[in-house]
N, CA, C, O and the ligand as a Tripos MOL2 file, in Angstrom:
@<TRIPOS>MOLECULE
protein
  233   231    59     0     0
PROTEIN
NO_CHARGES

@<TRIPOS>ATOM
      1 N         -12.1250   -6.0950    3.8120 N.3       1 MET1
      2 CA        -11.3310   -7.4520    3.8220 C.3       1 MET1
      3 C         -10.8360   -7.6460    5.1980 C.2       1 MET1
      4 O         -10.7560   -6.6360    5.8970 O.2       1 MET1
      5 N         -10.5250   -8.6670    5.6460 N.am      2 ASN2
      6 CA        -10.0490   -9.0090    7.0700 C.3       2 ASN2
      7 C          -8.9130   -8.2210    7.2480 C.2       2 ASN2
      8 O          -8.0450   -8.1710    6.3760 O.2       2 ASN2
      9 N          -8.8250   -7.5240    8.4200 N.am      3 SER3
     10 CA         -7.5840   -6.6020    8.6280 C.3       3 SER3
     11 C          -6.2290   -7.3440    8.9770 C.2       3 SER3
     12 O          -5.1240   -6.8150    8.8570 O.2       3 SER3
     13 N          -6.4500   -8.6370    9.4250 N.am      4 LYS4
     14 CA         -5.2860   -9.5890    9.6680 C.3       4 LYS4
     15 C          -4.6560   -9.8800    8.3730 C.2       4 LYS4
     16 O          -3.4470   -9.7260    8.2000 O.2       4 LYS4
     17 N          -5.4960  -10.3190    7.4170 N.am      5 LEU5
     18 CA         -5.0140  -10.4340    6.1460 C.3       5 LEU5
     19 C          -4.3960   -9.3810    5.3640 C.2       5 LEU5
     20 O          -3.4160   -9.6140    4.6570 O.2       5 LEU5
     21 N          -5.0020   -8.0650    5.4710 N.am      6 LYS6
     22 CA         -4.3900   -6.8960    5.0960 C.3       6 LYS6
     23 C          -2.9260   -6.6090    5.6400 C.2       6 LYS6
     24 O          -2.0130   -6.1670    4.9420 O.2       6 LYS6
     25 N          -2.8380   -6.9210    6.9730 N.am      7 THR7
     26 CA         -1.5240   -6.7490    7.5420 C.3       7 THR7
     27 C          -0.4530   -7.7310    7.0970 C.2       7 THR7
     28 O           0.7260   -7.3980    6.9800 O.2       7 THR7
     29 N          -0.9180   -8.9730    6.8480 N.am      8 ILE8
     30 CA          0.1150   -9.9650    6.1370 C.3       8 ILE8
     31 C           0.4850   -9.4160    4.8400 C.2       8 ILE8
     32 O           1.6620   -9.2750    4.5080 O.2       8 ILE8
     33 N          -0.6670   -9.0520    3.9810 N.am      9 VAL9
     34 CA         -0.2560   -8.6260    2.6620 C.3       9 VAL9
     35 C           0.6740   -7.3270    2.6440 C.2       9 VAL9
     36 O           1.6100   -7.1820    1.8580 O.2       9 VAL9
     37 N           0.3140   -6.4580    3.5560 N.am     10 HIS10
     38 CA          1.2420   -5.2810    3.8020 C.3      10 HIS10
     39 C           2.7850   -5.6400    3.9090 C.2      10 HIS10
     40 O           3.6780   -5.2000    3.1860 O.2      10 HIS10
     41 N           2.9140   -6.5680    5.0060 N.am     11 GLU11
     42 CA          4.2440   -6.9510    5.3980 C.3      11 GLU11
     43 C           4.7640   -7.6710    4.2050 C.2      11 GLU11
     44 O           5.9070   -7.3560    3.8710 O.2      11 GLU11
     45 N           4.1410   -8.5950    3.4790 N.am     12 CYS12
     46 CA          4.8040   -9.2740    2.4120 C.3      12 CYS12
     47 C           5.2320   -8.3960    1.3160 C.2      12 CYS12
     48 O           6.1490   -8.7440    0.5720 O.2      12 CYS12
     49 N           4.6000   -7.2440    1.1690 N.am     13 THR13
     50 CA          4.9650   -6.2500    0.1010 C.3      13 THR13
     51 C           6.4200   -5.5790    0.4450 C.2      13 THR13
     52 O           7.0170   -4.9370   -0.4190 O.2      13 THR13
     53 N           6.9130   -5.7540    1.6600 N.am     14 HIS14
     54 CA          8.2520   -5.2140    1.9610 C.3      14 HIS14
     55 C           9.3140   -6.1890    1.6650 C.2      14 HIS14
     56 O          10.4850   -5.8200    1.7500 O.2      14 HIS14
     57 N           9.0380   -7.3400    1.3420 N.am     15 TYR15
     58 CA         10.1090   -8.2670    1.1230 C.3      15 TYR15
     59 C          10.7770   -7.8390   -0.2300 C.2      15 TYR15
     60 O          10.1070   -7.3670   -1.1480 O.2      15 TYR15
     61 N          12.0450   -8.0150   -0.3020 N.am     16 VAL16
     62 CA         12.8550   -7.5660   -1.5160 C.3      16 VAL16
     63 C          12.4870   -8.2610   -2.7750 C.2      16 VAL16
     64 O          12.5580   -7.6800   -3.8580 O.2      16 VAL16
     65 N          12.0610   -9.6000   -2.6470 N.am     17 ASP17
     66 CA         11.6560  -10.4470   -3.6940 C.3      17 ASP17
     67 C          10.1760  -10.3840   -4.1870 C.2      17 ASP17
     68 O           9.7320  -11.1290   -5.0610 O.2      17 ASP17
     69 N           9.3980   -9.3430   -3.4880 N.am     18 THR18
     70 CA          8.2820   -9.1770   -3.9380 C.3      18 THR18
     71 C           8.0010   -7.6590   -4.3340 C.2      18 THR18
     72 O           8.2620   -7.4080   -5.5100 O.2      18 THR18
     73 N           7.5570   -6.6890   -3.6320 N.am     19 PHE19
     74 CA          7.4980   -5.3430   -4.1050 C.3      19 PHE19
     75 C           8.7020   -4.4500   -3.4990 C.2      19 PHE19
     76 O           8.9160   -3.3400   -3.9860 O.2      19 PHE19
     77 N           9.4550   -4.9230   -2.4740 N.am     20 ASN20
     78 CA         10.6390   -4.1940   -1.8020 C.3      20 ASN20
     79 C           9.9090   -2.8280   -1.4390 C.2      20 ASN20
     80 O          10.5410   -1.7830   -1.5950 O.2      20 ASN20
     81 N           8.6990   -2.7950   -0.9970 N.am     21 SER21
     82 CA          8.0150   -1.4080   -0.6520 C.3      21 SER21
     83 C           8.7110   -0.5620    0.6220 C.2      21 SER21
     84 O           9.5630   -1.0120    1.3880 O.2      21 SER21
     85 N           8.3230    0.3260    0.6370 N.am     22 ASP22
     86 CA          8.7690    1.2740    1.8590 C.3      22 ASP22
     87 C           7.3410    1.6610    2.4870 C.2      22 ASP22
     88 O           6.3030    1.4780    1.8520 O.2      22 ASP22
     89 N           7.3650    2.2510    3.8790 N.am     23 ASP23
     90 CA          6.4160    2.9390    4.4970 C.3      23 ASP23
     91 C           6.3370    4.3890    4.3440 C.2      23 ASP23
     92 O           6.5030    5.1140    5.3250 O.2      23 ASP23
     93 N           6.1100    4.8320    3.2620 N.am     24 ILE24
     94 CA          6.1820    6.2360    2.8980 C.3      24 ILE24
     95 C           4.9200    6.9390    3.6480 C.2      24 ILE24
     96 O           5.1350    7.9180    4.3640 O.2      24 ILE24
     97 N           3.7610    6.4940    3.5000 N.am     25 ILE25
     98 CA          2.6360    6.9710    4.2120 C.3      25 ILE25
     99 C           1.7430    5.8040    4.4540 C.2      25 ILE25
    100 O           1.7350    4.8740    3.6470 O.2      25 ILE25
    101 N           0.9030    5.7970    5.6400 N.am     26 TYR26
    102 CA          0.0960    4.7120    5.9960 C.3      26 TYR26
    103 C          -1.3440    5.5010    5.7250 C.2      26 TYR26
    104 O          -1.5700    6.6950    5.9180 O.2      26 TYR26
    105 N          -2.1950    4.5450    5.2510 N.am     27 GLY27
    106 CA         -3.6140    4.9090    5.1280 C.3      27 GLY27
    107 C          -4.3240    4.2190    4.0600 C.2      27 GLY27
    108 O          -3.8120    3.2790    3.4520 O.2      27 GLY27
    109 N          -5.5710    4.6930    3.8000 N.am     28 SER28
    110 CA         -6.4240    4.0440    2.7480 C.3      28 SER28
    111 C          -7.5050    4.9600    2.3290 C.2      28 SER28
    112 O          -7.5920    6.0770    2.8390 O.2      28 SER28
    113 N          -8.3490    4.5410    1.4120 N.am     29 GLY29
    114 CA         -9.4610    5.4170    1.0830 C.3      29 GLY29
    115 C          -9.0450    6.7770    0.4630 C.2      29 GLY29
    116 O          -7.9480    6.9000   -0.0810 O.2      29 GLY29
    117 N          -9.8390    7.6840    0.5420 N.am     30 TYR30
    118 CA         -9.8550    9.0940   -0.0800 C.3      30 TYR30
    119 C          -8.5250    9.6660    0.1530 C.2      30 TYR30
    120 O          -7.8650   10.1340   -0.7750 O.2      30 TYR30
    121 N          -8.0950    9.6410    1.4240 N.am     31 GLY31
    122 CA         -6.9000   10.4910    1.7400 C.3      31 GLY31
    123 C          -5.6120    9.8020    1.0920 C.2      31 GLY31
    124 O          -4.6870   10.5210    0.7160 O.2      31 GLY31
    125 N          -5.5480    8.4640    0.9620 N.am     32 LEU32
    126 CA         -4.4870    7.8370    0.1810 C.3      32 LEU32
    127 C          -4.6890    8.1010   -1.2360 C.2      32 LEU32
    128 O          -3.6620    8.1410   -1.9140 O.2      32 LEU32
    129 N          -5.7420    8.2780   -1.7890 N.am     33 ALA33
    130 CA         -5.9540    8.5070   -3.1490 C.3      33 ALA33
    131 C          -5.6070    9.9280   -3.5140 C.2      33 ALA33
    132 O          -5.1910   10.1790   -4.6450 O.2      33 ALA33
    133 N          -5.7660   10.9050   -2.5650 N.am     34 ILE34
    134 CA         -5.3030   12.3600   -2.7530 C.3      34 ILE34
    135 C          -3.8230   12.2960   -2.7410 C.2      34 ILE34
    136 O          -3.1760   12.8830   -3.6080 O.2      34 ILE34
    137 N          -3.2900   11.6500   -1.8520 N.am     35 TRP35
    138 CA         -1.8460   11.6640   -1.8200 C.3      35 TRP35
    139 C          -1.2110   11.0640   -2.9850 C.2      35 TRP35
    140 O          -0.1700   11.5170   -3.4600 O.2      35 TRP35
    141 N          -1.8500   10.0080   -3.4710 N.am     36 ALA36
    142 CA         -1.3480    9.1950   -4.8130 C.3      36 ALA36
    143 C          -1.4850   10.2280   -5.8600 C.2      36 ALA36
    144 O          -0.6360   10.2160   -6.7500 O.2      36 ALA36
    145 N          -2.3740   11.0770   -5.8940 N.am     37 GLY37
    146 CA         -2.4780   11.9670   -7.1950 C.3      37 GLY37
    147 C          -1.2880   13.1020   -7.0630 C.2      37 GLY37
    148 O          -0.8610   13.6160   -8.0970 O.2      37 GLY37
    149 N          -0.8450   13.4230   -5.9920 N.am     38 ARG38
    150 CA          0.2030   14.2120   -5.8660 C.3      38 ARG38
    151 C           1.6060   13.7010   -5.8680 C.2      38 ARG38
    152 O           2.5310   14.4460   -6.1940 O.2      38 ARG38
    153 N           1.8090   12.4050   -5.5030 N.am     39 TYR39
    154 CA          2.9660   11.7950   -5.5630 C.3      39 TYR39
    155 C           2.9800   10.3830   -6.1560 C.2      39 TYR39
    156 O           3.2020    9.4060   -5.4410 O.2      39 TYR39
    157 N           2.7270   10.2800   -7.5480 N.am     40 PRO40
    158 CA          2.4660    9.0800   -8.3570 C.3      40 PRO40
    159 C           3.6740    8.2860   -8.2190 C.2      40 PRO40
    160 O           3.4430    7.0940   -8.0140 O.2      40 PRO40
    161 N           5.0270    8.6500   -8.2790 N.am     41 ASN41
    162 CA          6.0720    7.8730   -8.2710 C.3      41 ASN41
    163 C           6.2160    7.0960   -6.8050 C.2      41 ASN41
    164 O           6.5090    5.9050   -6.7060 O.2      41 ASN41
    165 N           5.9990    7.8460   -5.8670 N.am     42 GLU42
    166 CA          6.1280    7.2300   -4.4240 C.3      42 GLU42
    167 C           5.0360    6.0890   -4.1470 C.2      42 GLU42
    168 O           5.2240    5.1070   -3.4290 O.2      42 GLU42
    169 N           3.8690    6.3940   -4.8400 N.am     43 THR43
    170 CA          2.8140    5.5140   -4.6520 C.3      43 THR43
    171 C           3.1130    3.9540   -4.9800 C.2      43 THR43
    172 O           2.7510    2.9970   -4.2950 O.2      43 THR43
    173 N           3.7980    3.9210   -6.0910 N.am     44 ALA44
    174 CA          4.2840    2.5770   -6.6540 C.3      44 ALA44
    175 C           5.1900    1.9020   -5.6690 C.2      44 ALA44
    176 O           5.3100    0.6850   -5.8100 O.2      44 ALA44
    177 N           5.8590    2.4920   -4.6770 N.am     45 LYS45
    178 CA          6.6630    1.7680   -3.7300 C.3      45 LYS45
    179 C           5.9900    1.9490   -2.4500 C.2      45 LYS45
    180 O           6.6800    1.4640   -1.5540 O.2      45 LYS45
    181 N           4.8920    2.4700   -2.0170 N.am     46 ASN46
    182 CA          4.2430    2.5950   -0.8810 C.3      46 ASN46
    183 C           3.6120    1.3230   -0.4510 C.2      46 ASN46
    184 O           2.8450    0.8080   -1.2650 O.2      46 ASN46
    185 N           3.8000    0.7270    0.6800 N.am     47 ALA47
    186 CA          3.2650   -0.5810    1.1280 C.3      47 ALA47
    187 C           1.7620   -0.5400    1.1720 C.2      47 ALA47
    188 O           1.1130   -1.4100    0.5900 O.2      47 ALA47
    189 N           1.2150    0.3770    1.7970 N.am     48 ASP48
    190 CA         -0.2860    0.4900    2.1270 C.3      48 ASP48
    191 C          -0.9310    0.6930    0.6530 C.2      48 ASP48
    192 O          -1.9820    0.1020    0.4050 O.2      48 ASP48
    193 N          -0.3690    1.4560   -0.2610 N.am     49 SER49
    194 CA         -0.9630    1.6140   -1.6400 C.3      49 SER49
    195 C          -1.1090    0.2680   -2.5020 C.2      49 SER49
    196 O          -2.0840   -0.0670   -3.1740 O.2      49 SER49
    197 N           0.1630   -0.4590   -2.3080 N.am     50 ILE50
    198 CA          0.3240   -1.7140   -2.9610 C.3      50 ILE50
    199 C          -0.9180   -2.7130   -2.2130 C.2      50 ILE50
    200 O          -1.6590   -3.4220   -2.8940 O.2      50 ILE50
    201 N          -0.9860   -2.6450   -0.9340 N.am     51 THR51
    202 CA         -1.8760   -3.4360   -0.1810 C.3      51 THR51
    203 C          -3.2870   -3.3540   -0.6440 C.2      51 THR51
    204 O          -4.0140   -4.2980   -0.9540 O.2      51 THR51
    205 N          -3.6090   -1.8720   -0.6440 N.am     52 CYS52
    206 CA         -5.0960   -1.4920   -1.1290 C.3      52 CYS52
    207 C          -5.2820   -2.0960   -2.5110 C.2      52 CYS52
    208 O          -6.3430   -2.6620   -2.7730 O.2      52 CYS52
    209 N          -4.3740   -2.0130   -3.3460 N.am     53 TYR53
    210 CA         -4.4260   -2.5230   -4.8670 C.3      53 TYR53
    211 C          -4.6780   -4.0140   -4.7510 C.2      53 TYR53
    212 O          -5.6230   -4.5670   -5.3140 O.2      53 TYR53
    213 N          -3.8220   -4.6110   -4.0240 N.am     54 ILE54
    214 CA         -4.0700   -6.2610   -4.0090 C.3      54 ILE54
    215 C          -5.3340   -6.6930   -3.3370 C.2      54 ILE54
    216 O          -6.0330   -7.6040   -3.7810 O.2      54 ILE54
    217 N          -5.6340   -5.9510   -2.1540 N.am     55 THR55
    218 CA         -7.0080   -6.4850   -1.6490 C.3      55 THR55
    219 C          -8.1610   -5.8020   -2.0720 C.2      55 THR55
    220 O          -9.2430   -5.9700   -1.5110 O.2      55 THR55
    221 N          -7.9810   -4.9370   -3.1580 N.am     56 GLU56
    222 CA         -9.2860   -4.2220   -3.6350 C.3      56 GLU56
    223 C         -10.0780   -3.5290   -2.4730 C.2      56 GLU56
    224 O         -11.3060   -3.4440   -2.4570 O.2      56 GLU56
    225 N          -9.2340   -3.0380   -1.4930 N.am     57 ASN57
    226 CA         -9.8430   -2.3280   -0.4820 C.3      57 ASN57
    227 C          -9.4570   -0.8600   -0.5680 C.2      57 ASN57
    228 O          -8.2850   -0.5300   -0.7470 O.2      57 ASN57
    229 N         -10.4150   -0.0060   -0.4440 N.am     58 ASP58
    230 CA        -10.2410    1.3690   -0.6970 C.3      58 ASP58
    231 C          -9.1250    1.8090    0.2780 C.2      58 ASP58
    232 O          -8.7450    2.9790    0.2940 O.2      58 ASP58
    233 ZN          5.1150   -1.5260    6.5980 Zn       59 ZN59
@<TRIPOS>BOND
     1     1     2 1
     2     2     3 1
     3     3     4 2
     4     3     5 am
     5     5     6 1
     6     6     7 1
     7     7     8 2
     8     7     9 am
     9     9    10 1
    10    10    11 1
    11    11    12 2
    12    11    13 am
    13    13    14 1
    14    14    15 1
    15    15    16 2
    16    15    17 am
    17    17    18 1
    18    18    19 1
    19    19    20 2
    20    19    21 am
    21    21    22 1
    22    22    23 1
    23    23    24 2
    24    23    25 am
    25    25    26 1
    26    26    27 1
    27    27    28 2
    28    27    29 am
    29    29    30 1
    30    30    31 1
    31    31    32 2
    32    31    33 am
    33    33    34 1
    34    34    35 1
    35    35    36 2
    36    35    37 am
    37    37    38 1
    38    38    39 1
    39    39    40 2
    40    39    41 am
    41    41    42 1
    42    42    43 1
    43    43    44 2
    44    43    45 am
    45    45    46 1
    46    46    47 1
    47    47    48 2
    48    47    49 am
    49    49    50 1
    50    50    51 1
    51    51    52 2
    52    51    53 am
    53    53    54 1
    54    54    55 1
    55    55    56 2
    56    55    57 am
    57    57    58 1
    58    58    59 1
    59    59    60 2
    60    59    61 am
    61    61    62 1
    62    62    63 1
    63    63    64 2
    64    63    65 am
    65    65    66 1
    66    66    67 1
    67    67    68 2
    68    67    69 am
    69    69    70 1
    70    70    71 1
    71    71    72 2
    72    71    73 am
    73    73    74 1
    74    74    75 1
    75    75    76 2
    76    75    77 am
    77    77    78 1
    78    78    79 1
    79    79    80 2
    80    79    81 am
    81    81    82 1
    82    82    83 1
    83    83    84 2
    84    83    85 am
    85    85    86 1
    86    86    87 1
    87    87    88 2
    88    87    89 am
    89    89    90 1
    90    90    91 1
    91    91    92 2
    92    91    93 am
    93    93    94 1
    94    94    95 1
    95    95    96 2
    96    95    97 am
    97    97    98 1
    98    98    99 1
    99    99   100 2
   100    99   101 am
   101   101   102 1
   102   102   103 1
   103   103   104 2
   104   103   105 am
   105   105   106 1
   106   106   107 1
   107   107   108 2
   108   107   109 am
   109   109   110 1
   110   110   111 1
   111   111   112 2
   112   111   113 am
   113   113   114 1
   114   114   115 1
   115   115   116 2
   116   115   117 am
   117   117   118 1
   118   118   119 1
   119   119   120 2
   120   119   121 am
   121   121   122 1
   122   122   123 1
   123   123   124 2
   124   123   125 am
   125   125   126 1
   126   126   127 1
   127   127   128 2
   128   127   129 am
   129   129   130 1
   130   130   131 1
   131   131   132 2
   132   131   133 am
   133   133   134 1
   134   134   135 1
   135   135   136 2
   136   135   137 am
   137   137   138 1
   138   138   139 1
   139   139   140 2
   140   139   141 am
   141   141   142 1
   142   142   143 1
   143   143   144 2
   144   143   145 am
   145   145   146 1
   146   146   147 1
   147   147   148 2
   148   147   149 am
   149   149   150 1
   150   150   151 1
   151   151   152 2
   152   151   153 am
   153   153   154 1
   154   154   155 1
   155   155   156 2
   156   155   157 am
   157   157   158 1
   158   158   159 1
   159   159   160 2
   160   159   161 am
   161   161   162 1
   162   162   163 1
   163   163   164 2
   164   163   165 am
   165   165   166 1
   166   166   167 1
   167   167   168 2
   168   167   169 am
   169   169   170 1
   170   170   171 1
   171   171   172 2
   172   171   173 am
   173   173   174 1
   174   174   175 1
   175   175   176 2
   176   175   177 am
   177   177   178 1
   178   178   179 1
   179   179   180 2
   180   179   181 am
   181   181   182 1
   182   182   183 1
   183   183   184 2
   184   183   185 am
   185   185   186 1
   186   186   187 1
   187   187   188 2
   188   187   189 am
   189   189   190 1
   190   190   191 1
   191   191   192 2
   192   191   193 am
   193   193   194 1
   194   194   195 1
   195   195   196 2
   196   195   197 am
   197   197   198 1
   198   198   199 1
   199   199   200 2
   200   199   201 am
   201   201   202 1
   202   202   203 1
   203   203   204 2
   204   203   205 am
   205   205   206 1
   206   206   207 1
   207   207   208 2
   208   207   209 am
   209   209   210 1
   210   210   211 1
   211   211   212 2
   212   211   213 am
   213   213   214 1
   214   214   215 1
   215   215   216 2
   216   215   217 am
   217   217   218 1
   218   218   219 1
   219   219   220 2
   220   219   221 am
   221   221   222 1
   222   222   223 1
   223   223   224 2
   224   223   225 am
   225   225   226 1
   226   226   227 1
   227   227   228 2
   228   227   229 am
   229   229   230 1
   230   230   231 1
   231   231   232 2
@<TRIPOS>SUBSTRUCTURE
     1 MET1         2 RESIDUE 1 A MET
     2 ASN2         6 RESIDUE 1 A ASN
     3 SER3        10 RESIDUE 1 A SER
     4 LYS4        14 RESIDUE 1 A LYS
     5 LEU5        18 RESIDUE 1 A LEU
     6 LYS6        22 RESIDUE 1 A LYS
     7 THR7        26 RESIDUE 1 A THR
     8 ILE8        30 RESIDUE 1 A ILE
     9 VAL9        34 RESIDUE 1 A VAL
    10 HIS10       38 RESIDUE 1 A HIS
    11 GLU11       42 RESIDUE 1 A GLU
    12 CYS12       46 RESIDUE 1 A CYS
    13 THR13       50 RESIDUE 1 A THR
    14 HIS14       54 RESIDUE 1 A HIS
    15 TYR15       58 RESIDUE 1 A TYR
    16 VAL16       62 RESIDUE 1 A VAL
    17 ASP17       66 RESIDUE 1 A ASP
    18 THR18       70 RESIDUE 1 A THR
    19 PHE19       74 RESIDUE 1 A PHE
    20 ASN20       78 RESIDUE 1 A ASN
    21 SER21       82 RESIDUE 1 A SER
    22 ASP22       86 RESIDUE 1 A ASP
    23 ASP23       90 RESIDUE 1 A ASP
    24 ILE24       94 RESIDUE 1 A ILE
    25 ILE25       98 RESIDUE 1 A ILE
    26 TYR26      102 RESIDUE 1 A TYR
    27 GLY27      106 RESIDUE 1 A GLY
    28 SER28      110 RESIDUE 1 A SER
    29 GLY29      114 RESIDUE 1 A GLY
    30 TYR30      118 RESIDUE 1 A TYR
    31 GLY31      122 RESIDUE 1 A GLY
    32 LEU32      126 RESIDUE 1 A LEU
    33 ALA33      130 RESIDUE 1 A ALA
    34 ILE34      134 RESIDUE 1 A ILE
    35 TRP35      138 RESIDUE 1 A TRP
    36 ALA36      142 RESIDUE 1 A ALA
    37 GLY37      146 RESIDUE 1 A GLY
    38 ARG38      150 RESIDUE 1 A ARG
    39 TYR39      154 RESIDUE 1 A TYR
    40 PRO40      158 RESIDUE 1 A PRO
    41 ASN41      162 RESIDUE 1 A ASN
    42 GLU42      166 RESIDUE 1 A GLU
    43 THR43      170 RESIDUE 1 A THR
    44 ALA44      174 RESIDUE 1 A ALA
    45 LYS45      178 RESIDUE 1 A LYS
    46 ASN46      182 RESIDUE 1 A ASN
    47 ALA47      186 RESIDUE 1 A ALA
    48 ASP48      190 RESIDUE 1 A ASP
    49 SER49      194 RESIDUE 1 A SER
    50 ILE50      198 RESIDUE 1 A ILE
    51 THR51      202 RESIDUE 1 A THR
    52 CYS52      206 RESIDUE 1 A CYS
    53 TYR53      210 RESIDUE 1 A TYR
    54 ILE54      214 RESIDUE 1 A ILE
    55 THR55      218 RESIDUE 1 A THR
    56 GLU56      222 RESIDUE 1 A GLU
    57 ASN57      226 RESIDUE 1 A ASN
    58 ASP58      230 RESIDUE 1 A ASP
    59 ZN59       233 GROUP 0 **** ****
């Protein structure tokens, strides 16, 4: 997906009336998946995790 669009989605997840997300860890792909397995509670609030979910981008 277009990186500019991913950036906009990322920033929008921070809004308190959307996901109120935090930047706990940046990333995507396999590394982010490994982190998610270890910290499932944090994943639900992590901006890049939500962004990857929305954009269907690893
Ligand atoms: Zn952010």
